[in-house]
VEXGU-850833 format. One record per residue (C-alpha): residue in one letter; x, y, z. Coordinates in steps of 0.05 Angstrom, whole numbers, padded with zeros to 5 digits, always signed. Layout:
N
AXYZ ...
This chain:
980
M-02118-01522+03356 D-02038-01496+03366 K-02008-01451+03327 D-01959-01512+03302 E-02000-01557+03295 I-02004-01584+03224 H-02063-01604+03180 L-02086-01600+03113 R-02139-01551+03092 R-02178-01533+03025 L-02191-01464+03017 P-02260-01443+03002 A-02281-01427+02934 A-02308-01359+02958 A-02251-01345+03011 P-02223-01276+02992 W-02151-01263+02983 G-02110-01208+03004 P-02114-01150+03054 H-02189-01136+03037 G-02210-01206+03054 D-02221-01241+03117 S-02181-01298+03105 E-02127-01316+03155 F-02087-01357+03095 H-02029-01304+03073 G-01968-01327+03037 V-01978-01392+03037 D-02000-01450+02983 F-02073-01481+02977 L-02097-01535+02943 P-02126-01516+02871 D-02207-01510+02875 D-02217-01554+02822 L-02176-01630+02831 S-02214-01648+02769 E-02170-01598+02724 A-02108-01629+02735 P-02106-01683+02782 D-02043-01710+02758 E-02012-01643+02781 T-02046-01637+02849 G-01995-01671+02883 M-01942-01624+02849 R-01975-01557+02868 V-01982-01565+02940 N-01931-01525+02980 K-01879-01520+02939 K-01870-01438+02959 Y-01829-01444+03018 S-01790-01513+03003 C-01737-01543+02968 L-01751-01614+02992 P-01772-01665+02937 A-01844-01675+02942 E-01842-01746+02970 E-01805-01719+03031 K-01853-01669+03046 G-01906-01670+03097 I-01928-01599+03107 H-01984-01577+03064 I-02012-01519+03102 I-02008-01484+03166 N-02059-01454+03201 I-02048-01389+03225 R-02078-01322+03248 A-02039-01275+03221 I-01981-01268+03169 E-01937-01238+03222 D-01943-01310+03256 I-01915-01349+03197 G-01857-01391+03213 Y-01808-01427+03159 D-01746-01453+03162 Q-01711-01458+03092 H-01643-01474+03121 E-01671-01538+03155 S-01699-01563+03087 T-01631-01556+03053 L-01603-01593+03124 L-01647-01648+03111 N-01636-01650+03035 S-01557-01651+03052 L-01572-01715+03081 S-01596-01753+03019 K-01562-01760+02953 N-01532-01700+02918 P-01594-01652+02912 D-01554-01617+02850 A-01560-01681+02806 D-01629-01685+02790 C-01642-01606+02787 K-01587-01604+02731 Y-01558-01546+02773 G-01610-01497+02778 L-01650-01516+02715 Y-01701-01560+02751 F-01742-01560+02815 R-01710-01599+02868 D-01746-01661+02847 G-01715-01662+02777 K-01786-01657+02740 R-01806-01591+02739 K-01764-01541+02697 V-01754-01473+02721 D-01784-01422+02675 Y-01767-01359+02712 I-01729-01336+02770 L-01744-01276+02820 V-01685-01245+02864 Y-01695-01215+02931 H-01644-01192+02988 Y-01649-01204+03057 K-01616-01200+03119 K-01574-01261+03146 S-01548-01276+03213 S-01504-01335+03237 S-01561-01343+03297 G-01621-01358+03249 R-01605-01435+03233 A-01604-01458+03314 L-01665-01411+03329 A-01698-01435+03274 R-01687-01507+03297 R-01702-01488+03367 T-01770-01466+03348 H-01789-01523+03305 H-01778-01565+03379 N-01803-01516+03426 D-01877-01498+03420 T-01878-01458+03489 S-01823-01403+03459 A-01857-01404+03399 R-01920-01382+03421 S-01892-01337+03474 T-01844-01294+03429 K-01876-01267+03357 Q-01806-01269+03325 D-01787-01337+03343 H-01805-01362+03270 P-01762-01338+03221 L-01801-01308+03158 P-01783-01330+03096 G-01726-01300+03070 K-01700-01264+03134 S-01662-01298+03195 V-01681-01285+03271 Q-01645-01228+03301 L-01641-01256+03373 E-01616-01310+03412 M-01650-01341+03473 G-01631-01293+03529 E-01618-01231+03492 S-01650-01172+03477 E-01695-01161+03418 P-01665-01109+03372 P-01714-01057+03332 A-01746-01089+03277 D-01734-01065+03206 S-01799-01043+03192 H-01785-01029+03123 E-01757-01098+03108 D-01814-01137+03140 D-01860-01092+03095 K-01817-01120+03037 R-01826-01195+03066 F-01896-01188+03069 R-01903-01157+03003 R-01864-01218+02971 E-01908-01266+03010 E-01974-01243+02988 Y-01952-01229+02914 E-01928-01299+02914 G-01989-01326+02943 N-02025-01301+02890 L-01977-01325+02841 V-01993-01396+02869 E-02067-01384+02861 A-02054-01359+02788 G-02028-01434+02781 L-01957-01426+02787 E-01909-01466+02829 L-01856-01441+02865 E-01792-01459+02902 H-01743-01424+02947 D-01674-01426+02951 E-01637-01383+03005 D-01581-01435+03014 T-01531-01410+02960 K-01472-01382+02951 I-01487-01310+02945 H-01490-01286+03016 G-01554-01250+03036 V-01589-01266+02963 G-01657-01308+02956 F-01684-01339+02897 V-01757-01358+02875 K-01765-01413+02823 I-01824-01410+02784 H-01848-01466+02747 A-01914-01458+02696 P-01951-01529+02705 W-01983-01557+02634 N-02057-01530+02646 V-02031-01463+02667 L-01988-01456+02596 C-02046-01478+02554 R-02096-01428+02587 E-02040-01367+02572 A-02028-01397+02510 E-02098-01390+02491 F-02111-01322+02528 L-02039-01298+02489 K-02070-01319+02427 L-02002-01354+02410 K-01994-01396+02341 M-01973-01467+02358 P-01959-01519+02302 T-02018-01570+02289 K-02012-01637+02267 K-02029-01620+02197 M-01967-01613+02148 Y-01968-01588+02079 Q-01913-01582+02023 I-01883-01514+02008 N-01883-01497+01932 Q-01819-01506+01904 T-01789-01468+01844 H-01782-01504+01773 G-01749-01507+01717 L-01689-01457+01709 L-01698-01426+01779 K-01691-01493+01812 K-01623-01504+01776 I-01604-01433+01798 N-01624-01443+01868 S-01590-01515+01878 V-01519-01478+01845 I-01533-01425+01896 Q-01538-01467+01952 K-01481-01511+01937 I-01436-01450+01929 T-01457-01417+01988 E-01457-01486+02032 P-01388-01469+02071 I-01425-01400+02096 Q-01480-01432+02117 P-01485-01444+02197 K-01486-01517+02213 V-01557-01511+02253 A-01621-01549+02236 E-01662-01487+02233 H-01622-01457+02182 K-01639-01516+02131 P-01687-01503+02073 Q-01753-01540+02094 T-01795-01569+02041 V-01849-01581+02088 K-01891-01537+02140 R-01934-01543+02202 L-02001-01510+02196 S-02000-01460+02256 Y-02066-01438+02291 P-02076-01400+02358 F-02075-01451+02415 S-02143-01468+02440 R-02158-01517+02495 E-02229-01537+02466 K-02187-01551+02397 Q-02124-01593+02433 H-02141-01650+02389 L-02114-01606+02333 F-02045-01595+02363 D-01983-01645+02360 L-01983-01661+02439 S-01942-01729+02432 D-01886-01691+02475 R-01919-01647+02520 D-01849-01625+02550 S-01821-01592+02480 F-01886-01565+02456 F-01879-01496+02496 D-01797-01483+02484 S-01766-01449+02544 K-01775-01379+02508 T-01852-01387+02505 R-01850-01416+02575 S-01817-01349+02602 T-01859-01305+02566 I-01919-01339+02592 V-01900-01329+02666 Y-01871-01263+02656 E-01947-01241+02636 I-01974-01275+02692 L-01918-01234+02738 K-01944-01171+02702 R-02016-01188+02711 T-02011-01208+02786 T-02013-01156+02838 C-02008-01154+02919 T-02058-01100+02944 K-02024-01093+03014 A-02021-01018+03010 K-02081-01000+02988 Y-02058-00998+02908 S-02036-01053+02864 M-01969-01071+02852 G-01943-01109+02797 I-01878-01143+02784 T-01853-01080+02755 S-01872-01041+02814 L-01849-01095+02864 L-01781-01091+02826 A-01775-01012+02822 N-01798-01005+02899 G-01739-01062+02918 V-01783-01114+02938 Y-01746-01152+02887 S-01678-01138+02858 A-01684-01179+02790 A-01730-01222+02751 Y-01704-01256+02694 P-01711-01325+02654 L-01654-01373+02651 H-01611-01392+02602 D-01613-01460+02573 G-01539-01483+02600 D-01468-01470+02594 Y-01438-01451+02529 E-01362-01469+02545 G-01331-01531+02589 E-01322-01599+02583 N-01381-01651+02578 I-01430-01594+02577 E-01498-01625+02556 P-01520-01592+02479 N-01567-01535+02485 D-01586-01481+02441 R-01538-01430+02485 K-01480-01474+02463 L-01499-01475+02393 L-01513-01407+02388 C-01445-01390+02417 E-01408-01438+02365 E-01444-01411+02303 W-01459-01342+02306 A-01433-01314+02371 S-01357-01327+02352 Y-01313-01283+02313 G-01288-01342+02270 V-01353-01350+02241 F-01353-01279+02211 Y-01364-01303+02139 K-01420-01344+02156 Y-01498-01324+02151 Q-01536-01314+02216 P-01583-01370+02242 I-01641-01320+02253 D-01686-01383+02256 L-01649-01405+02320 V-01638-01334+02349 R-01716-01326+02341 K-01718-01390+02380 Y-01673-01371+02435 F-01683-01289+02444 G-01753-01285+02409 E-01779-01249+02356 K-01759-01173+02371 I-01684-01190+02380 G-01687-01238+02317 L-01714-01181+02275 Y-01663-01137+02300 F-01611-01186+02285 A-01641-01202+02212 W-01647-01129+02195 L-01578-01120+02217 G-01551-01179+02172 V-01591-01147+02107 Y-01565-01075+02118 T-01489-01105+02124 Q-01506-01152+02060 M-01530-01083+02024 L-01470-01048+02041 I-01421-01097+01999 P-01447-01067+01933 A-01451-01000+01957 S-01376-01011+01983 I-01355-01040+01919 V-01383-00981+01880 G-01353-00932+01929 I-01284-00965+01918 I-01295-00956+01844 V-01310-00887+01853 F-01249-00875+01899 L-01205-00915+01850 Y-01233-00868+01795 G-01210-00805+01825 C-01142-00838+01845 A-01134-00853+01768 T-01160-00786+01742 V-01115-00737+01791 D-01063-00730+01744 E-01112-00711+01685 N-01155-00658+01730 I-01136-00590+01696 P-01159-00549+01758 S-01111-00586+01795 M-01054-00578+01746 E-01065-00511+01745 M-01063-00496+01815 C-01002-00535+01822 D-00963-00500+01761 Q-00904-00462+01789 R-00904-00417+01727 N-00979-00388+01741 N-00943-00354+01797 I-01018-00334+01825 T-01006-00293+01891 M-01061-00299+01940 C-01091-00244+01989 P-01075-00249+02064 L-01124-00295+02101 C-01128-00246+02160 D-01111-00176+02176 R-01048-00149+02192 T-01013-00214+02222 C-01021-00257+02155 S-00980-00246+02095 Y-00991-00262+02019 W-00981-00330+02000 K-00968-00368+01930 M-01027-00415+01906 S-00983-00471+01889 S-00981-00480+01960 A-01042-00511+01969 C-01025-00562+01911 A-01029-00624+01958 T-01104-00601+01982 A-01129-00588+01904 R-01103-00658+01885 A-01130-00695+01948 S-01197-00658+01938 H-01198-00683+01864 L-01199-00756+01904 F-01270-00742+01932 D-01291-00686+01885 N-01303-00709+01813 P-01358-00725+01765 A-01364-00793+01786 T-01384-00768+01857 V-01453-00743+01824 F-01463-00816+01797 F-01443-00845+01868 S-01497-00795+01904 V-01555-00817+01860 F-01537-00894+01865 M-01536-00883+01942 A-01600-00853+01940 L-01624-00914+01902 W-01591-00963+01944 A-01625-00931+02007 A-01693-00940+01966 T-01681-01011+01955 F-01653-01031+02016 M-01718-01015+02047 E-01754-01049+02002 H-01710-01110+02011 W-01717-01109+02084 K-01797-01104+02079 R-01792-01171+02030 K-01747-01200+02087 Q-01785-01184+02141 M-01852-01211+02108 R-01811-01278+02100 L-01798-01282+02164 N-01867-01260+02186 Y-01889-01321+02146 R-01832-01367+02171 W-01849-01342+02251 D-01923-01346+02249 L-01933-01278+02252 T-01972-01260+02191 G-02036-01254+02229 F-02006-01221+02291 E-02029-01151+02304 E-02007-01097+02349 E-02075-01093+02377 E-02061-01158+02404 E-02003-01140+02449 A-02040-01085+02471 V-02080-01133+02511 K-02025-01148+02554 D-01993-01075+02550 H-01994-01058+02625 P-01978-00995+02657 R-01911-00982+02684 A-01894-00983+02756 E-01879-00902+02751 Y-01948-00887+02728 E-01982-00932+02779 A-01949-00899+02834 K-01959-00826+02806 V-02033-00843+02793 L-02033-00867+02870 E-02004-00804+02895 K-02056-00761+02855 S-02110-00806+02882 L-02082-00802+02956 R-02086-00724+02944 K-02154-00720+02923 E-02175-00773+02969 H-02150-00726+03029 K-02185-00666+02994 H-02247-00693+02976 K-02255-00760+03006 E-02259-00794+02933 T-02230-00862+02916 D-02252-00864+02841 K-02202-00887+02794 E-02151-00831+02767 K-02109-00828+02709 L-02057-00770+02689 T-02079-00716+02647 W-02041-00668+02611 K-02049-00614+02665 D-02012-00665+02708 R-01958-00676+02651 F-01947-00608+02630 P-01891-00586+02684 A-01854-00646+02652 Y-01877-00627+02577 L-01852-00557+02591 T-01782-00585+02624 N-01773-00633+02557 F-01783-00572+02517 V-01730-00531+02551 G-01692-00586+02564 I-01688-00602+02487 I-01677-00529+02469 F-01622-00520+02518 M-01582-00587+02495 V-01590-00567+02420 G-01562-00501+02443 L-01511-00527+02481 T-01487-00567+02417 F-01488-00504+02376 A-01443-00474+02427 I-01395-00528+02430 V-01390-00523+02354 F-01384-00448+02359 G-01322-00461+02404 V-01288-00506+02361 I-01296-00456+02308 I-01263-00399+02350 Y-01207-00458+02364 R-01193-00465+02288 I-01197-00394+02270 S-01146-00377+02332 T-01101-00435+02320 A-01099-00425+02245 A-01082-00346+02262 A-01031-00366+02313 L-00987-00419+02271 A-00995-00372+02206 I-00955-00320+02249 S-00907-00371+02279 S-00892-00421+02224 T-00839-00425+02172 P-00866-00405+02104 S-00853-00477+02087 G-00893-00503+02143 R-00951-00453+02130 S-00979-00498+02076 S-00998-00554+02125 V-01038-00502+02179 R-01097-00515+02151 V-01089-00596+02152 T-01068-00589+02222 V-01118-00545+02243 T-01169-00586+02209 A-01149-00653+02240 T-01140-00628+02314 A-01211-00592+02312 V-01245-00657+02285 I-01208-00698+02336 I-01236-00652+02395 N-01311-00649+02358 L-01304-00737+02362 V-01283-00730+02434 V-01342-00680+02456 I-01391-00725+02404 I-01373-00786+02450 I-01375-00754+02516 L-01444-00719+02497 D-01475-00779+02468 E-01477-00819+02536 V-01499-00752+02575 Y-01553-00747+02523 G-01570-00813+02526 C-01583-00810+02606 I-01614-00738+02591 A-01665-00766+02540 R-01685-00824+02590 W-01695-00772+02649 L-01735-00723+02605 T-01773-00782+02587 Q-01787-00810+02660 I-01811-00746+02680 E-01865-00753+02627 V-01894-00820+02665 P-01913-00852+02599 K-01965-00902+02616 T-01942-00962+02578 D-01871-00995+02555 K-01888-00982+02482 N-01905-00904+02496 F-01846-00902+02539 E-01796-00927+02489 E-01823-00890+02429 R-01815-00827+02470 L-01742-00844+02485 I-01719-00864+02419 F-01748-00792+02391 K-01714-00754+02442 A-01651-00795+02440 F-01651-00790+02366 L-01661-00723+02356 L-01605-00701+02408 K-01553-00748+02384 F-01572-00733+02312 V-01554-00660+02324 N-01493-00673+02368 A-01465-00722+02308 Y-01475-00678+02249 T-01474-00610+02273 P-01396-00604+02256 I-01413-00637+02190 F-01473-00587+02171 Y-01425-00527+02192 V-01370-00556+02149 A-01417-00570+02092 F-01457-00509+02088 F-01431-00456+02124 K-01357-00448+02127 G-01331-00402+02076 R-01397-00372+02059 F-01394-00309+02104 V-01327-00286+02094 G-01326-00224+02072 R-01264-00196+02021 P-01194-00176+02034 G-01189-00113+02071 D-01271-00114+02091 Y-01272-00185+02128 V-01325-00209+02171 Y-01312-00212+02239 I-01339-00239+02298 F-01327-00207+02365 H-01289-00162+02325 S-01226-00205+02339 F-01235-00269+02304 R-01246-00271+02225 M-01294-00322+02191 E-01263-00385+02165 E-01261-00393+02086 C-01253-00454+02049 A-01185-00481+02014 P-01176-00459+01943 G-01198-00532+01927 G-01260-00524+01966 C-01290-00548+02032 L-01305-00618+02007 M-01235-00645+02020 E-01246-00618+02099 L-01315-00649+02094 C-01282-00716+02081 I-01237-00706+02132 Q-01287-00688+02179 L-01331-00744+02159 S-01283-00796+02162 I-01255-00782+02227 I-01319-00778+02257 M-01352-00841+02234 L-01288-00874+02249 G-01268-00849+02312 K-01346-00864+02336 Q-01346-00936+02314 L-01275-00954+02338 I-01278-00924+02407 Q-01351-00935+02418 N-01344-01000+02402 N-01278-01026+02421 L-01273-00983+02489 F-01349-00979+02505 E-01370-01046+02478 I-01317-01091+02480 G-01264-01063+02536 I-01318-01039+02588 P-01348-01114+02601 K-01280-01150+02597 M-01252-01096+02645 K-01324-01113+02700 K-01317-01185+02686 F-01238-01179+02701 I-01263-01147+02770 R-01312-01197+02784 Y-01259-01257+02769 M-01210-01216+02819 K-01263-01216+02875 L-01285-01285+02863 K-01214-01309+02865 R-01207-01272+02928 R-01267-01297+02964 R-01249-01366+02946 S-01187-01363+02981 L-01222-01339+03041 D-01281-01392+03033 H-01250-01449+02990 E-01307-01503+03015 E-01357-01464+02993 H-01331-01443+02927 I-01315-01510+02903 K-01378-01525+02901 K-01412-01511+02828 K-01460-01455+02825 Q-01532-01462+02805 R-01555-01437+02744 Y-01598-01382+02773 E-01535-01357+02812 V-01494-01352+02753 D-01543-01316+02708 Y-01555-01269+02763 N-01485-01248+02759 L-01493-01229+02687 E-01513-01156+02660 P-01584-01139+02657 F-01612-01131+02586 A-01629-01058+02576 G-01664-01066+02515 L-01647-01056+02438 T-01653-00983+02435 P-01582-00964+02442 E-01565-01024+02393 Y-01607-00994+02341 M-01585-00924+02354 E-01516-00940+02345 M-01534-00968+02267 I-01575-00915+02255 I-01526-00861+02268 Q-01477-00900+02221 F-01533-00905+02167 G-01539-00823+02168 F-01459-00822+02154 V-01465-00873+02097 T-01526-00836+02065 L-01528-00761+02089 F-01455-00738+02067 V-01434-00795+02019 A-01418-00748+01965 S-01360-00730+02000 F-01333-00794+02035 P-01349-00851+01982 L-01310-00899+02025 A-01357-00897+02075 P-01400-00957+02067 L-01340-00997+02061 F-01315-00975+02133 A-01389-00987+02156 L-01386-01054+02124 L-01323-01075+02164 N-01347-01044+02228 N-01417-01086+02218 I-01382-01152+02204 I-01350-01144+02273 E-01408-01119+02302 I-01456-01168+02288 R-01416-01218+02322 L-01399-01174+02380 D-01474-01162+02394 A-01485-01230+02392 K-01433-01252+02441 K-01458-01203+02485 F-01523-01229+02482 V-01506-01301+02490 T-01448-01300+02542 E-01454-01232+02577 L-01527-01213+02586 R-01581-01247+02625 R-01630-01280+02577 P-01683-01225+02557 V-01758-01242+02559 A-01777-01259+02488 V-01826-01206+02460 R-01867-01215+02397 A-01861-01164+02341 K-01881-01172+02266 D-01834-01112+02252 I-01781-01064+02279 G-01822-01005+02297 I-01813-00930+02293 W-01738-00949+02273 Y-01765-00963+02200 N-01803-00888+02204 I-01731-00865+02222 L-01696-00899+02162 R-01746-00879+02113 G-01736-00804+02137 I-01661-00811+02139 G-01667-00836+02060 K-01704-00780+02038 L-01667-00732+02080 A-01605-00758+02047 V-01630-00738+01973 I-01640-00667+01995 I-01564-00661+02031 N-01528-00700+01980 A-01560-00651+01928 F-01538-00592+01964 V-01468-00617+01978 I-01463-00629+01909 S-01489-00567+01889 F-01460-00518+01944 T-01398-00546+01977 S-01362-00578+01918 D-01340-00548+01854 F-01379-00593+01803 I-01430-00536+01789 P-01379-00480+01779 R-01345-00531+01728 L-01401-00542+01684 V-01420-00469+01686 Y-01349-00448+01668 L-01344-00507+01615 Y-01408-00492+01577 M-01418-00420+01589 Y-01343-00385+01595 S-01291-00436+01565 E-01259-00414+01502 N-01241-00480+01475 G-01287-00529+01515 T-01241-00553+01565 M-01218-00534+01634 H-01163-00499+01624 G-01172-00422+01659 F-01223-00446+01704 V-01177-00428+01768 N-01165-00362+01742 H-01242-00351+01727 T-01262-00371+01804 L-01210-00316+01833 S-01220-00247+01840 S-01171-00186+01842 F-01153-00139+01899 N-01116-00080+01900 V-01065-00072+01961 S-01076-00005+01961 D-01150-00007+01983 F-01135-00045+02044 Q-01166+00003+02104 A-01123+00033+02155 G-01091-00023+02197 T-01117-00081+02158 A-01056-00084+02107 P-01002-00139+02125 N-00949-00124+02176 D-00891-00152+02125 P-00913-00138+02052 M-00844-00168+02021 D-00849-00229+02058 L-00853-00272+01991 G-00787-00222+01967 Y-00830-00177+01925 E-00872-00122+01928 V-00946-00147+01910 Q-00995-00094+01874 I-01050-00141+01861 C-01073-00206+01897 R-01123-00256+01883 Y-01176-00287+01926 K-01231-00337+01918 D-01293-00310+01901 Y-01340-00277+01843 R-01338-00199+01853 E-01319-00146+01804 P-01246-00121+01792 P-01214-00065+01829 W-01218-00027+01754 S-01292-00037+01752 E-01337+00013+01764 N-01375-00020+01821 K-01312-00054+01847 Y-01319-00105+01891 D-01389-00119+01885 I-01421-00192+01877 S-01413-00201+01800 K-01457-00235+01746 D-01418-00296+01744 F-01439-00310+01820 W-01515-00295+01806 A-01509-00349+01743 V-01471-00402+01783 L-01517-00393+01838 A-01578-00400+01792 A-01545-00466+01761 R-01535-00495+01834 L-01607-00483+01855 A-01635-00511+01792 F-01585-00572+01802 V-01616-00579+01872 I-01683-00583+01842 V-01665-00625+01784 F-01630-00681+01827 Q-01673-00673+01881 N-01739-00689+01844 L-01708-00743+01789 V-01674-00782+01852 M-01738-00775+01892 F-01779-00803+01828 M-01733-00856+01816 S-01735-00877+01891 D-01810-00875+01884 F-01813-00922+01818 V-01762-00974+01853 D-01811-00972+01914 W-01872-00983+01865 I-01832-01033+01827 I-01815-01077+01879 P-01874-01118+01911 D-01872-01111+01992 I-01895-01175+01999 P-01861-01236+01951 K-01913-01276+01914 D-01892-01342+01932 I-01899-01314+02008 S-01975-01280+01987 Q-01983-01350+01959 Q-01966-01395+02015 I-02005-01353+02061 H-02066-01359+02016 K-02052-01435+02023 E-02052-01438+02097 K-02116-01395+02097 V-02149-01450+02046 L-02118-01510+02083 M-02145-01487+02154 V-02215-01476+02122 E-02207-01545+02100 V-02185-01572+02168 F-02248-01543+02207 M-02300-01565+02148 R-02277-01631+02160 E-02281-01626+02238 E-02350-01597+02226 Q-02370-01649+02176 G-02342-01701+02227 K-02392-01673+02285 L-02446-01675+02239 Q-02434-01744+02216 M-02429-01764+02293 L-02493-01728+02305 E-02524-01762+02247 T-02503-01833+02280 W-02532-01815+02346 K-02594-01789+02316 D-02607-01852+02270 K-02583-01897+02335 D-02638-01862+02376 K-02689-01870+02322 K-02676-01945+02314 K-02679-01945+02390 A-02746-01914+02390 T-02768-01953+02334 I-02751-02017+02370 W-02786-01994+02432 D-02849-01978+02395 R-02850-02049+02365 L-02841-02077+02429 E-02900-02029+02459 E-02938-02059+02399 R-02928-02130+02420 
């Protein structure tokens, strides 16, 4: 038989497949071994792999070939035949369906190929010239490739790398067909050099995989959801009427009174499920998930080792793999679809005041992404009461600033307190009243209400975590995830491509040395260099962060000294604010840059570890990225809160760095104001720059560049680009989904700003709330309009992020205790009020916190160069510290007042920490993790499911008994007949 002869052939059941078998059938489709499985789909599964012709126009089923190198297909000829009939895009809805307009596209594989202008002519020639087809091995163009030579031209050197990729694709796609999937190629697209493989999962494959994945599907059985009664019912109805304007107009968001009983899908129990409409029984999210699992499980073995879809993508065999969006979201005459509905009711800034349609988000994107947006919504809602309390605390500080005795004493010109120089030689004496503005501003954030707010925020964090756990349980019940366990995910948690490649490399070395081919795996010895690199790398990055913070400290010290020398006496009062603001801006810029750098470094460090599964990779990446970004974001704030002003020395004996830079000290009003400035600028700057520039500006710029390129190409090739693009072409131009780690990381760092140092900045929850209102819609718009549709992933919780949140909540209690105790003047004021005040008021507090210094005790070369700068000779100057006066026997030693205040501070830390921890644990204990109504509904589902199966068993028994009775009657009749 000639090589080009066409005939229909059934593959024997025992015929092997792949390079290890002896079959000559590579990269082609075969009829299913069991036609009785799906007789109605047999015709649909025959040779859909390399053809975009409708099923009724096909006459080729299987080509008899000798080797894979001899295959010859002509994609462009098929497209040419199609163009002679009606518009092929009319039935396929521009790429959402196969060319027959019946089978929906569930997944897309994209590959690159080299395209030449001579391919079509030569392809047609090979179809009609059998002699040339047999004489030249490369006359037949392979799928995705065009022939590189015309008749009579010399043959160019073959690209072995491209051929290898093509052979891998052919084997892999053949294995996909064996797995039951249906494929259709399309290379005649508007994107030159890019081919698309459309994948469709037929009904029997969906049922098989749904059973394997234990997908819970709704059954025919419906039951009533328990409704509230009495007063609660009236309250709920009133709340529903009040909140009706802010509810999204989607069907999934409406309160349901009945629910379908769900059960893991089983082919043996199909009668339990409502299969009246098979097309909608498995939605697009579920179909794409099933196909993706098959893609991960299916391998090609041409190179002596297994390559799944992740390995094929990593090696460039395919350039992309993604499910399709449901359709367009803007324009005229668009058919209604979930994507358009999400764009209108969720991914729009005009609906910022509405609740999120979380159920529709989950239906379209899957449980993992749905849980992220649900968590972000709960977090944003919980910020509302925190913002209100923070505003009240701030307004209390504004209302009592004129009644604050310490700040009034500092601003009183009559006190005439002369302060010691802030540095040796170059600095001069200065008046206490010059720091009046700083002292008044400090009271806005350093007042008795601050302590209350710290306690409140610690309890708020605990309440937020409990509220989220309850919300999560409600979603698990509503989304049929109550019986879902992570162990089920482990069944389909396939090794990563990098891990397989590393194992292959190890096995090849072992095979070369010992001639053994046993299955290898990576041990700790193999990973030890990577672990060592991780340890050294993280230590180096943390050290780099500390070095940068130290450099900014040097900048602050040197700039403050320079401005103090050059400024006029009236301008010296603003030196501290100027230096603080500029230094914080420098910190902000460095933090934003290092955030991006550390993200890349964390990914690289995780990649060289070569984790086995995607879950392990994600957890290790999150840990490293969070550690580096936590240190990067909070190190400058920690310095101001706990180190600045602690090791300064005293006049005449200041502590110096490198013998030239003096350690910084806090302003007379305390370091809390500087901490507030530091925290507010870093927090607001990160949100504004990262959100507006990185998340809005850069995607807009990329979109504009793509638009300009498209416009330029349209002017060059108007006829080609006037045609509407297929859905898979449009989605290919979107950005690939990079995971939820960056989204979570941004919010977790913000959560740290809101909770860790909230004692110094009560308005932090308010700014976080305003940011998150925009962030929700920004992320939604990005997911709906700018990203390829991600593969839906099942998840019952937010994973490792919950543990990080709990850790930050516990750490916040400790840090706020130390901020109130050591950074603010709250404890020194209490000590003075109850131990040293003569009349039970705060009068004299400022004088009590200042020590005296005799200018005659300056060491040689440390006295001010201009001692008469204030217009009079200074004998005694003051400085902020608890030290013995110069007329004491132990002059300038630490006084007993210092130890009394230190003891009070440590006592406050212990009491505050234990009290708040106890209250947080009490909140955790008193609020159940599972709402009572949800636990009742879950129990009711279990009871109903038992009843359904009991009735089914009873029905089977009755049928058996009926059959037995019939058999007995027949036997009796035969006995009577025999007796007669």
